[in-house]
PLY file of the C-alpha trace (Angstrom):
ply
format ascii 1.0
element vertex 103
property float x
property float y
property float z
element edge 102
property int vertex1
property int vertex2
end_header
50.37 14.90 -26.87
49.74 11.92 -29.18
48.54 8.69 -27.62
50.76 5.64 -28.10
49.07 3.05 -30.37
49.56 0.50 -27.57
46.58 1.98 -25.73
44.19 1.55 -28.66
45.26 -2.06 -29.26
42.78 -4.89 -28.85
44.75 -6.22 -25.89
44.69 -2.93 -23.98
41.00 -2.33 -24.68
40.11 -5.86 -23.58
42.12 -5.54 -20.36
40.40 -2.23 -19.61
36.96 -3.77 -20.24
37.91 -6.71 -18.00
38.82 -4.19 -15.27
42.45 -5.26 -14.99
44.46 -2.08 -14.29
47.46 -4.07 -13.06
47.71 -5.98 -16.34
47.51 -2.67 -18.22
50.38 -1.30 -16.14
52.38 -4.45 -16.93
51.91 -4.13 -20.71
52.81 -0.44 -20.47
55.97 -1.27 -18.51
56.92 -4.01 -20.97
56.21 -1.70 -23.91
58.86 0.66 -22.51
61.18 -2.34 -21.94
61.39 -1.44 -18.25
62.07 -3.95 -15.52
60.10 -4.03 -12.30
63.06 -2.24 -10.70
62.96 0.63 -13.20
59.23 1.26 -12.79
59.51 0.92 -9.01
62.23 3.59 -8.91
60.19 5.89 -11.14
57.09 5.69 -8.93
58.83 5.46 -5.56
58.11 1.97 -4.32
59.73 -1.47 -4.22
59.86 -3.90 -7.16
57.80 -6.35 -5.08
55.07 -3.72 -4.76
55.02 -3.20 -8.53
54.81 -6.97 -9.01
51.83 -7.20 -6.63
50.19 -4.22 -8.31
50.48 -5.87 -11.73
49.12 -9.23 -10.54
46.09 -8.09 -8.56
42.68 -7.18 -9.88
41.61 -5.39 -6.70
43.60 -2.28 -5.99
44.62 -1.33 -2.46
46.57 1.87 -3.21
44.81 3.99 -5.81
47.46 6.73 -5.68
50.15 4.19 -6.58
48.05 2.86 -9.46
47.60 6.40 -10.74
51.35 7.13 -10.55
52.23 3.88 -12.32
49.62 4.43 -15.04
50.83 7.98 -15.64
54.46 6.84 -15.74
53.82 4.17 -18.40
51.78 6.66 -20.45
48.35 5.10 -19.97
45.62 7.52 -21.05
43.25 8.58 -18.30
40.16 7.15 -20.05
41.77 3.68 -20.22
42.67 3.84 -16.53
39.19 5.00 -15.54
37.55 2.24 -17.59
39.75 -0.36 -15.88
38.85 1.00 -12.43
35.10 1.34 -13.02
32.83 -1.01 -11.10
31.54 -3.96 -13.09
27.94 -3.58 -14.23
25.38 -5.36 -12.09
24.16 -8.69 -13.39
20.94 -10.51 -12.58
22.87 -12.58 -10.03
24.38 -9.56 -8.26
21.65 -6.95 -8.68
19.78 -5.98 -5.54
16.03 -5.93 -5.78
14.36 -3.19 -3.77
10.64 -3.25 -3.10
8.48 -1.02 -0.98
6.50 -2.60 1.81
2.83 -1.87 2.26
3.55 -0.34 5.67
5.64 2.39 4.06
2.51 3.91 2.53
0 1
1 2
2 3
3 4
4 5
5 6
6 7
7 8
8 9
9 10
10 11
11 12
12 13
13 14
14 15
15 16
16 17
17 18
18 19
19 20
20 21
21 22
22 23
23 24
24 25
25 26
26 27
27 28
28 29
29 30
30 31
31 32
32 33
33 34
34 35
35 36
36 37
37 38
38 39
39 40
40 41
41 42
42 43
43 44
44 45
45 46
46 47
47 48
48 49
49 50
50 51
51 52
52 53
53 54
54 55
55 56
56 57
57 58
58 59
59 60
60 61
61 62
62 63
63 64
64 65
65 66
66 67
67 68
68 69
69 70
70 71
71 72
72 73
73 74
74 75
75 76
76 77
77 78
78 79
79 80
80 81
81 82
82 83
83 84
84 85
85 86
86 87
87 88
88 89
89 90
90 91
91 92
92 93
93 94
94 95
95 96
96 97
97 98
98 99
99 100
100 101
101 102
């Protein structure tokens, strides 16, 4: 099955790299010219839930995200990139050292 050019666009790739699955679902929904109501009916939830899903960066219901992504035609690798944990930075990395007593 051919992949829609939307998913290889600069916008989609940037949103995936920024770990914004909700924004990716929104551009997929808009690409299909679907309203919140239409997508909500297709994935079995309320329009308010779809709206929250699209606006949040942290995802509470992974199954719902997966259904929405599949429904808008998002390729699995784009979804997985958007859900991957951010790489550790110097500010967030945990330093582990062994104490002398351990040896």
